[in-house]
N, C-alpha and C positions, 0 to 999 in steps of 0.2 A: 542419590544423596538426601534430606529432607528438605523440604521448605514449609516458608513460614505461612502460618496456617487464616486462612482471611477473612479484611478485616470489618468489620461491623458499619449497617451501613450510618451509623451514625459518628462513627469514628473515619469515616472513609469522609462523609460531608463534609465536617468540622477538618479534615486535612486543602480538601477543595473547596469546599469559599474563602481559606486561608493562601494557600495555595494564588490564589483567582486575584485575591486583595491586593499582596506582596509582593509574588516573582513573576508572575505570566509576563511578557513579553518585556520587564524590567532588571531582578536580577537573579542573582544565578541559585540554587539550592541543594544544598547536598542529609539527607537523612540514615545514618545509623543503622535507622531499622524501619522499614516504609508501610504502609498502609495499601500503597498502592503496589499490589506484584503482576509478575505478567500470567501470575503459573505455568511457564512454559516448563516443560519437564525436557533430562537431558533427551530422551528415545525421541518427545515433538522435533530439538532444534536439531538429532543425526539425517532424519526425517529428513527435511527440509534444505536440509546443505547437501543430501547426498543427490536431493529432486534438482536439486543447480545445477552440483555439476554437473549436469545430462543440456548440453545445448538446444537437447529437442521440445525440451519444456519451458523454454524459449518464450515466454505469451508476444504473438504475432505481431506489433506496431510497433514495441515501448519498450523495448532492450529488454527484458529480466526474466530475470534477476544477474545484476553482473558479479564475479568477480574476480579483486583485482589479488596478486600478491609480490609482494616486497621482501627483497630481503638485503638484509645490511644494509634498512631504505630507501631502496632501489628498487620503482614499481621490476617483475620481469614477464618478460617479453615467452612463455614459455609454456606449458604444457599443466594447467591447474593442481588437474585431476591428481595428482597425488598431496598437493595439502588440504584437501576435502575426505570426508573421509568415505570410505577403502570395504569394500565386501564379507572381507576376513579384521576387520575396526569393530569390536563385541558392543564396545560403546563408547559412549561419552569420551572418558578416562585412557580409552585403550585409545580409538583417535588424536588424542593431543601428545600421547606419552610416547605414539609411531613419530607424528610428523617428528618432535621436538629431537629426539632421541635423531632423528638421520637432518638438525639442524642442529647441534650441536655445539660447532663451532662460528653462527652467524646467530645472529636476531634477524625475527620473520616475523609475518603479521600476513592473516587471509581476512579477506573486505569481501563481505555479500550484502551487498544491498537488492533491494526489490526479494525477499520470501518473502511475501505474504500474497504473491503471483503465481509461486508454487506451492503454498504449504493451508488448503482451510482453517488451521487450528490458531498458523500466523496473525492469518486476515483480519480470522473474528479479537483477537489482541488485539491489533492497534484500528482498526475499528470498534472497537469500546474505548479505550482510551480516549481515541478522535475526539469520538462521539460527547466524554465528562468533559473533554478540553472545552468543548462549545458549547455543550450544558451551562457549567460554569462561567466562562470568560467570557460565554454570548455573541462570539463570532467562529467564522473558521476563516485558517489561513487563507491566501489569495494563492499560493502554489501547492504542492503534492504534500501531501504524506507516507513516511517509509518506514517500514521497518527495518533493520538493519545488524550485522553483527559485524566484530570488532577481534579479530583469538590471535595473540600469538606474547612471545619474545619482545622486549623493542624497547631501549632508554628513550625513544618517543615517537610517537608518527609520524611516516617516512614523510611527508610534506609541513612537518616542519610546523612554529606558531600559522594560524588560518582561520581565515571567516568562514563558513558555511550560508548562512542568511537562514539559517535552519533554525530554528526554540530545541532542543535534541532532551524527552528522556531515559535516562540511561539505566540497564538493571546489568547486573552484576551476575555469573553463574557460574562462576569458576577465580581465584585469585585474586589480586588486588588492584585493582586499575587505579591511575592517579590523574585527575583530571585538572587542567591550569586555569585557569580564564581568568584571562581582562579584560573592564568595558572601555566601547569606541571609543569615548575620550581617552586615554593612555592609548591608543592607535601608534601619535609616531612615538613612544616613549620606548615603546614594544618590536627585537628582530622578530621580521614575519618571511613566510616560505624557507624556512633557515632551522636547525637544529639548534642554534647556537644564542639559547633564549636565557642563560647567564643571568644576566646584569638587570635581565629583568626580573628575574622568577621573586623575585622579593615584593614587588605590584599586586601579585596575583592573587586572585581567590584561588583554594585546592578545596577541589570537590572528591573525597577519598568513592572507588565502586568495592563495597566486597558485596557477596549473599546475603539480597535481604535489604541492601539499603538502594536507595534513591540518589542518583546526579540528575540534575536538571540545572540549561543554563539558557539567556534569551539566544532569539537567531544573530544581532548584531556580533555578541561578545566571541574574541580573538579564544581562541583555545589553543591548548595542544596536548593529547596524554601520554602517561611515562606504565609499564611492566615494564619495568627491567630483569626482576629477580624471579619469576617464573610466568609461566604459562596463564593470561587471564584470560576469558571468558564472556565477552560483552554482547549482553543486545540493546540497542534505543531503536527510540520509535524519533521520526521527529520530523516537525512542522516546518515547513518548506513559505517563505513572508512572500517572495518573488510569483512574479511569474508578469509573458507577454500577453497585453489584451489580443494583442493582433493575432498572438501564436494557431486559437479555433480556427479561425476563416481561412487562413491558409490552410493546413493541415487539412478541413474539412473539403481546403477548395483541390487539394494534392489530394483526396484518398480516390475523390469525384475525376479526377482527369487519369490518375491511377485506372479504372476503371475504362474511362475511354477508348486508352490504347491497346487497354486484352478488349477490345469490343468488335475493332477495324483496322485494318489498311492503313501502315501513313504514308500522307500525299506525294508529291515528288515537289521537292524542294522547289523554291519558288521565291524570288528578292532574294540572295541570298539569305533565308534561311533554312535553319538546319529541316528535314523531315522534320524524323523528331518533332523536334517542337513547334515548327505546323501542322503534326497530326492532337497538339497539348492545342494552343490559339484554336484550335477545331474547333476542338472539344467545348473547347474554355466559353463559344459564344456558341455552343446551344447548350448551355446549359441555363437555369436558371434561378432570381433566387430563392425560390422556396425548397427546389432541391436541397442547395447548399446550405438556407439554416437547416435543414434536417437532417441534417448530418452535423453540418456546427452543436445542436439541438441535442444529438445519439452523441457525441465525446464528450459535451460539458456534462450529461448526466452520469457517464461512468466517476468523475468525481461526484457530485451529488452526492445521485443512490448510495455511493461508498468510504464516504466522509473522507473523501479526500484521494482514497489510497490510486484511485484510474485505474484501473485492474481490476474483474471481475473475481470475485472471490470460489476460487476454483472447486467443478459443483460438485454434488453428491452423485450418485449413481441415479441413472433418471425411471422413479414411479410411477404413478397412474395415482392422482388423489380417487380415493371414492367416489363412487355414484354419490352416498350418503356420507357424505365425512361436513362434519360444519368446517369453516376455511375462514381463517383469521390472520395478516398480519403481524407477525413477532414485531419485537416489541425494538425499537431503536432504529427499523426497518424502516427507509424510502421507496418509494411506489410513486410512480411519473408516468404520464403517458401521455401521447398525441398522435390525432395525427394528422398524418402522412400527404404529400402532394402524393403521392402513384394512388392514394389510397385507402393503403394502409394504414394499420392500425399497429402504432411502435408503444410495447409495457418496456420500461427499465428499471432495475430493482435491484443492488447491491451488487457496482457498475458491471451491470449485463443489461441487453436492448434484445429484447424477442420483438420482430414484429410477424404481423397472422393481416390474414382478410378484413377492413371497418365489419365491424356492427355494433349499432349505436347499444346495446343489451352488454353486449362484451364491455364495451366504453360505463358504461351502469356500472356493471357492479365491480369495473376495477375499481372507479372511483369510491367505491364504498372501504372495499377489503383497505384504499390509500386514507380513509376519511377513520378507521379503526373500527371499522361494523364487522359483525360474525357475518358470514355468509353460509345459511342452508342449507346448498343443493337441490337438494332432493325439490325445498321448497321452491329455491330459483328456472327449478327444468321444468316444474308444471306449469311454469309463464312462458317457458320463456318459447322464442319464435325457436325451430328446431334447425336451422343454420347456424346459430350463435353457440348452442349446447356443443360440440367440437371445438367450436374455438374459444371457448372459457379453458375447455378439459386441456385445450396445448395449451396456454397459456399459464393455468394452476401447476400444468408437471412441471414447466422451467423454474417457474416463479417457487414450487417447492424443493429443485436438487440446488438451487441458489441457494434454498435459508432461508428464505421472502417470506413466505408462510407457512405456518405450523394446519393441519384437518385431524380433526379426531370424526370417529364410528361413531354417527347419530342414534341411541341409544333405540329403544322400541317399534323397529321401523321394520 
């Protein structure tokens, strides 16, 4: 299927400036032809769905991706694999035709969130949109950014009218999806968590998703989707606006307690406290504020350096950076670093963190890359402490695999 030609920079700039002033967290938008496109091919979506179908690909600690299947409006506690691409589905249309034929007497939907956790192409597209939103609106959302897909044939979203607390950009790859949205001030006039919302239909804004179009609604809008006549395929990028400010600390302590339980035996229960709880308390008593702060920093960097996606970009194969290369940070890549309480040096980029032995010359080189400088490795190595050289190359090996840096071989050496 042909995809819209990429928009010119000038047209994109006009779109984003207008969007930032009139629509971001203010008003819904529907454009039948949009300068903002995902540029996602059918093959890329099928590949991402195939990866999402295998539980072994879920990113540890995130639970992503998540797959939810509904039939006739009810979530199915069944094997979801037949509702995702199978090896004999030659392309996206073959996959859709197979599932729709199987469910010909029923409404159905497949929702997969966190696709960016398993597919680098989708991670890059979601990060690009998140960076554009940040660039033109001047802010990052408090919560996470997610790229998901909603596929199916249904008279309404299974949960009915609802609020996600997430601003939503919608791109349609197949079919036609109608979104009905209502502003929060109409909440008392719109039936929620039910498919019986006909009485409020006249109050809604209608956003039409077709191939080449763009839809958007702010985070507090009530909304429901409809695709009753034929299978619709939508890919959405959602910007969640809520977060728990204490969650980072709680998660960090939980991570450190887990390490403590793995390291030693649980003491005998005392004063009615279960043995495992007593072990956790003993580990907690031995933790320092600096240790907790290091883990909080690492978990926060997963969000900061990924543009809010919260998981690392699926890595490319490890390929050493040539010793005579000139290395620079790729555009719109955040590189952060920290000296940890245990003396190691942590480098974060693209949602990942690497830890190596601390060395001031490595820290200085990473600072230069983070500031946008080009690092001439041959020149750097000539002036470097021999102990720093393998450490920097270990850092560059990972940064390159995460596509945080790019390297070109220096000429005439």
